[in-house]
N, C-alpha and C positions, 0 to 999 in steps of 0.2 A: 584577524581571525573571526571577529564578530560579524564582519560583513560577509565573509564566506559562509558562516553558519546561517545567517539570515537568508542568503541566496539559496543554500541547500534546503532550508526549511520551506521556502516558497516553492521550490521544485518538488519537494516531497508532497506538499499539500496539493500542488497542481496535478501530480500523478494520481493521488487519491481521488480528486474530483473528476479527473478524466476517466478513471476506472469505473467509478460509480455512475457517472453520466452515461458512459457507453453502455453499461449494463442496463440502466434504467430506460435508455432510449428504445429498448426492445419491448417495453411494457405493453404498448398498445397492439403489438403485432401477434398474430396467432402462432406463427412459427418463430421461435426465438433463435437468435444466432449469437455467437461470441465474435465480436468485431475485433479486428487486428489492433485497432486503436486502444481497446481496453487492455490488451496484453502489453502494448508499448507503455501505456500509462502505469501498469503494475510494475513493469521492469524499471521505469523511471523512479517509482516510489521505493523499490528495493535498493537500487544503487544509491540514491540520495539518502536513504535511511542509514545505510551502512556508513556512508561518509559522515553523516550527522553524528553517529556514535563516536567515530574517531575524533571529530572536532570537539564535541562536547566533553569527551574524556580529557583532551588536551587543555581545554579551557578550564576545566575543574582542577586540573593539576597545577595550573599557573595561578589561579585565584579561587580557592575553595569557598571563600566567603560569598562571592558573587554568583558562582555557577554551581548548580546542584550536581550531585554525583549521578552517573548514568545507572539506571536500574536495568541490569543485564537480564534479569528474569523476564521483565516486561518486553525487552527488546527481542529476546529469544523466542518468546511466544508469538510476538508479532511477525518475526521472521518466518517461523514455521507456517503460520497461517498464510502469509504471502507466497511462500513456496507452493503450498497446496493450491492456491488460486492460480498461480502460474502453470503448474503441471496440468490441472484440469482444463485451464483455458487454452494452452497451446495444443493439447490433444484434441480440442474441439474447434479450434479456430477455422479449420478448412472444411468443416462439415457444413452442409447447407442449412441444417437446423439441429438444435439440441433439445433435450427434454426440458420441460419446465422445472423439473426437480433440480437438475444440474444448474440451470440458470438461477434458480432461487437460492441454491447453496452458495453460489459465487457471491450473490448479493448479501446473503447472511454473513458469510465470512468477511466480506469487506466491511460491513457494519460492525461486526465483532471487533475487527482491527481498530476501527474508529473509537469504539467504546473503551477498549483496553488503553488506547493512547490518551483519552481524555479523562476517564473516570478513575482509573486505577493508579 
């Protein structure tokens, strides 16, 4: 189970880095776009995050001394933020350009998700 957790954690982080990297790759361009890779990365983060919650819950149930209990409030907030990113992103992915406000919002939401995961 620990190996599966570590693999899922790596996939979750890879999805986050892919999302942030794809969004930030549009920084020097005057016309911002939402790349399909950003949405695939966000979806990878969502699926691996849900699986991580399940595995961490199972690990905590087997050995509560070693594994922390899952903070479902934090997970719920992160889930909602990621759903908003996915909805706005998939609505805009086929457009030739998006507003700088929407692009900035997606970056802000992604960074908020990172902040919630690490600081809270």
